[in-house]
N, C-alpha and C positions, 0 to 999 in steps of 0.2 A: 504078380505076373512078371516073368522075365521079359524085359523089353526086346531082347534079341529074338524072341520067338513071337512077338506081337505084330501082326501085319498092319495095325493102325498106329504103330509107335511113331512119334513125330521126328525121331532122329532120321527117318527115311526122307524127310522133307526139310532139310536145314535151311535157315534163312541166310542166304549168301548173296542175293542179288541186290539188296538195298542197304543203305547205311543205317536207317532207323531200325532199331531192335525193339520189336513190339512185345507186349506181354503175351506169352504163349498160352493164353487161356481167355475165356470170356467170363464176365461176372454173372453168376447164377443166383446168388442171394445177397442181400445187402443188410447192413446193420447200422443204425444211426450212431453218430458220434456226438460228443458233448461240446458245446460252446459256452464258455464262461467269461465273466468279466475280470478285469485286473483285480478289483477288490475281492472278488470271490476266490481268485487264485492266491492272493496274499493271505486271506483267512485260512485257506486250506494248508498253505505252507506253515503258518504259525501253529495250526492245530497238529500237524504231523511233525512238528519240531524239526523242520528243515531236513527231513528224511523223506525222499520221494517214494520210498517203498510204503510209506504210511498214507499216501494219497488214495482216495477212492477212484476206481476206474471211471466213474461218472464225472470226475473232476478233470479228466485228461482229454485233450482234443486229439493229439497224435501221440500214440504210445510207442516209444522206441526204447522202453526200459530193457527189453530182452526180446530175442528171437526164439526163445525156448518155449515151445508149446503154444505160441500166440498166432501161428499162421492159419491160413484157410485150407481146409481139406478139399480134395477133389471129388467129383461125382463117383469115381471108381472107389475111392476110400469109403464114401458114405454107403455105396452099394455093398461093399464088402462087409461093412458093419452089420448089415441086415442078415448076414450069414453067420454072425458070431455064435459060436458054440460055447455056452456057459457051463459046460460040464466041469465039475471040480477037478477031476483028474483025467488026463489023456484026451483033451478036447481036440477036435479037428482044427480049430483055430490055432492051437499051439503047434500042430504039425505043419501048418502053412507058414507060421512065423519061423519055426525052426528050420524048415527047408530053405526059406529065403535068406536067413542069416548065414547058414552054412554055405549056400551057393555063392554068396558075395564074399564072405570072409575066408572060407575054407576051414574054419575052426570046427572041431568035432564036438566040443562040449559047449552048449548054449544054455544059459540061465536067464530067463526073462526077469526083468525088474520093473518097478513102477517108474523109475527115472534113473538118470546117470549117477547121482550121488548114492543111491542104494547099491549100485554095482560097485562103486568105489569102496563103500563100507564093507561089503562082502570080501573084496579082494584084499584090502589092507588089514582087515581084522584077522585074516588067516595067513597072510604072507609077510606082514611087517611087524616088527617087535620094537620094544623100547630101546633107544640108543642107535637104531638103524638110521641110515641115510638113504633117501629115495631121490635120485637125480632125475631131472626133467629139463626140457627146454624152458618151459614156464608152467608151473602148476596153476590151475585156476583156483578160485576161492574154495569151492567145496572139496576139490582134490587135496589142496593144502591142508584144510581143516581135518579131513579124514586121516591124512598121514600124521599130523601133529597130535590127533586124538589118541593115536597108538604110542605116543611118546617118542616118535621118530622125527627126523629133520627132513623137511621138504626143500631140497636144494635146487635152485634154478641155475642152469648152465647155458643160457642163451648166447648165441654168437654176438660179438660186439656191435655189428651192424643192426641187430635187432633192438638195441637200446638207443639207437639214434633215430628219432621219429622222422627225420628228413632224408635218411638214406634211401636210395632207390634200389637197393639189393633185391633181387626177385624172390629170394627165399629167406626172409628175415626171421622166420620161425625155426630155423635150423638149430640143432643142439651143437654146442662146441665140444667136439670129440676130444680135443686136447685137454680141456677142463674135466671131461668125464674120466679120462685116463688118470689125471692127477688126483681126482677125488677118490677113485678106487685105491690108488696107491696110498693116499693120505689116511683113509679110514680103515682100509683092509677089506678084502673081498667078502669076508663073512658078515660085514655090517652093511652090505649093499644087496638087499633081497631082490630088487628088480629096478629096472629103468623104465620110465613112462614118458612117451613123447606125445604131445598134444597136437593134433592136426584138425584144423588150422590152429595156430597159437593165439587163443582168444585174448589172454591178458596182454600180449605184445602187439595188439593191433589187428588181430585176425589174419596174421601173416602165415603163408604156407610153409611147408617143409618139403624139401626136394627128395626124390627117390635116392639120389646119390648120397644125401646125408643119412637117410634111413639105412642104407646099405653100410655106410661107415660106422654108424652106431651099432648096427648088428654085428659087425666085425669085432668091435671092442667088447660087446657083450659075450660073444662066442669065445673070445680069447680068455675071458675071466669066468666063463660059466654062469653068466647072469641072465635071467629071463628079460625079454623086452616086451613091454605092453604099449598099446596105443590108447590114448584118450581120443576116440574116433567120432566125437560128436558131429564134426563137420567134414567127414571123410570125402564126401562127394565134391564139396567145394575145393578141398585140397587137391583132389584128382583133376579138377578142371584147371587149376593154376599150374599143375605139372604139365598138363596137355598144352597150355598156352605158353609156358615159360621155359620148360626144361628141354634142352636139345635131345632130339631123338624120339619125342613122344607126341608130336603134333598129329600123327596119323593113328594114334591109339585112342580107343574109346574110353570115357570115364570109368566104365565097368572094368575094362582090362587094367587100367592104371590102379584102380581101387584094389583089385585082386592082387596085384603085385605089391602094393603097400602092405596089405594084410599078411601076405606070404613071408614078409620080412620080420614079422612079430610072432611072439608066442601066445598072445592073447590081446584082448581089448575090452575096455569099458565103453559104454555108449549110452548117450541120452537120445532116444528116438524123438524127443521133442525138438531136435534140430534137423539133421538130415534124415530123420525118419519121417519127417513131414506130418507128424502127429501131435495131438494135444497132450499126450502122456505116453510113457513107456520108455524102455531101455533094455539093455542086456549086459551081462558079463559073459565073455566067450574066451575059450582057450583050448589048448591041446593036452594040458596036464590033467590026467584023469584023477590023480590023487588029490591035487589042490582043488579041482572042481568038485569032488565029493565032499570035501570039508566046507567049501563055500555053499554047496547045495544044502547041507545040514543047517547052516546058519540062515540060508534063504527060507527054509521051512519055518524057522523060529521067528523071523522078523518080517517076511514078505508074504509068504503063502506057499502053497504046494508048488513044486518045481515046474509044473506045466501051466501055471498061470502067473506066478511070481508077483502077485499084487495087482494084476491087470484083469479087466473083464475080457471075455472072449472077443467082443467086438473091438476092443482096443488092439488086441493082437492082430486082428484082420486089417485094421487101418494101418498099422505099422508095416505089415507084410507088403501091402501095396505101396506105401509111402517110400520105402527104401528104393524100390525100382524107379519111382517118379523122380526122386532126388538125383538120379544118375542120367536123366534125360538131358541131352546136349542143348536143346533149345531153351529149356528151363535154366540151365546153368549159365548159358550165355546171357540171358535176360537178367538173371540174378546178379552176376558180376557187374554188368553194365549199369544197372539201376543203382547199385551201391556206389559205383564210381561217379555217377552223375551227382549224387548228393555231396560227395567229396569235392567235386568241382564247384558246386554252389558255395560250399563253405570257404574254399580257397579264394574264390572270387570276392567273397565278403571280407577277406583279410584275416580269416581264422586259420591258423596252421593246423594241418591234419597229419596223421601218421601216413607216410608215403611208403610204397604205393598203396592204393586202397585195398582193403581186404574183401572178403566175399560176403560177409554177413552184416557188416557194420562199418560206420565211419567213426573214427576216433579223433576227437578234437584235442589239440595239444594245449591244455589250460596253462601249463607253466610258461609257454611262449606267449600266449595271449595276455596273461595276467602276471607279469613279472613282479608287480608290486605286492602280490599276496604270497607270503612264504608257505612252504609245504606244511608247516605246523598249523596253518589256518585253512588247510584243505581247499586250495584254489579250484580243483576240478569239481568238488561238491558245490562250491560257490557258483561256478559256471553252470552246472546242471540246474541249480535252483533258479538262476536267472533266466534260462531258457524256458522253464516252466512258467515263471512269473510273467514273462513277456508274451508268450503265445500258447501256453498250455501244452508244450512239447515236453514229454518226460523221457529223459535218458538215464544213464547210470554212471556214477563215478567209478573209475578204475585208477586209483591213485593211492594216496596215503591213508584215506579213510578205509579203503578196502584192504590194503596191503602194508600199511605202516606197522612197525613193530614196537609196541610200548616197552620201555625199559623200567627197571626197578627204581631208578632215581627220578622217575617222573617225566623223563624225556622220551623221545620217540625216534626210531630210525625211519626216515621217510621212504616211500616207494621210489623206484628208479625213474618212473615217469608219472606225470599227473594228467590223466586222460579222462575225457567224457565220451563214453561209448553211446552212439546212436545206432542201436541194433534194429535192423529192418525186418519185421515179420514177413514170412514167406507168403507170397501171393495175396497180399492183404491191401496194401495202399497203392494208389495210382500216381501218375507223374504229378498231377496237381497237388496232391498231398505233400509230395516231396518238395515241390516248388514252394509251398507254404512254409515248410521247415526251413528251407533256405532263406526265406524272408525273415523268419524269426531269428536265425543265426546272425544275419546281417544287422538286425536292429540291436541285438545284444552287443555285437562287436563295436558298433558306433559309440556306445557308452561304456565300454569295458573298463575304462580308467576309473569309473565310479563304483565298480564292484568292490565289496569288502569280504573278508574271510569269515570263517565260522570256527566255533570252538565246540568241543564235545562236552556235554553236561551229564550224560549218562550213557553207559555202554555195557553190553554183555561180554562174557568170556570168549565165546566163539562167534565168528562171522558177524562182527559188530556192525558192519555196514547195513545189514538188513534191518536192525531195530534201534541203532544208536540215536540218541536225541542230541540235537545241536541248537545253537543260537548264534546270531550274528555277532561278530566282534565289535 
């Protein structure tokens, strides 16, 4: 449902009179969480070979591994699922999904997928070839892997401020347009099939991209005839930061800002497990009918018929509702503030974080906290394991384990930053849960000098951080 036409929509009653920003929802259903002992957590770490992806959910007390598909759905989403049309072709649920995506993004060609990486695979399989270079502000892990799987280079062109965890630049997710120009000049226009900008910039601390920067990137792309795509997983959070931080947009709604962002692009990939507020789903959308037709043929081969794309009808309904809910101003205000609150707890405990706080996660700066652990021993993974061992809090490493580049001589080019991401699921945890996480962070920080690094003992070819086996040094 379009919130602009909804008489009960909470944007009509913004919280402006009081300093305390409360959760814009009530708890309707509860799920028990696990409490384990230190000995049980140590055994679980050893069994999973110090890879937190290998833990059982029943062994985790507070799960901040990802905000992807882990949030709570609303009563309207659950009600919408009861209307799911499971027709194989041409379902009513697809029509609602398609109308919602088109209304928000303006793109004429919409291909549903089961999640974002499926949309990436469709796009890069058809648009990118061996030897190409795909510039971005920062590719996330699956984006980079899908580009490299085609034999192309995923080149990150983040502004310098985005590489400084302590910089207070309001839009540290911006793409460096001068570097984009020089990249195109270096490799040649024919080897740059598209540019993709991630909003918000997940790998760089959940930092937003300004509309001014998107316009500047658009101008470069237009000058060289290169399509511009968005990785739009957190488009609503990016719109909120534009509203809060970019001059001239304070009186614009998140929906208006989102539409302006999408209007600057030729297409987008999307994981609806983020700002679709759903447990599964995504899309690939664009205006290029020929490219869309090629992607649609591949969609049929790998995902399903184009009107369900690997999703059940009830999933399409949940996503169609969730996109509008993600644009709710009261929700976005609460979302940004609750994340900033966790960052404040970490900083108070003496743990440096990526500044300013992003929308969906707090990023602990492991390199600054653990200067005695070299990047070759994965300090961020060591910190993530310590948080789990101390209090059952599961985060994820975003550093050299995830983004390090092994070399033929046995060495490795480290990542530019060594971060632990604590991603906060949407509408899931209360303030007391976050206070508990803050206590765990503080306990680890008090003994940080005793932490030791890790070494890899086994790893796959692609996306090694998901399944690599490690051991303490």
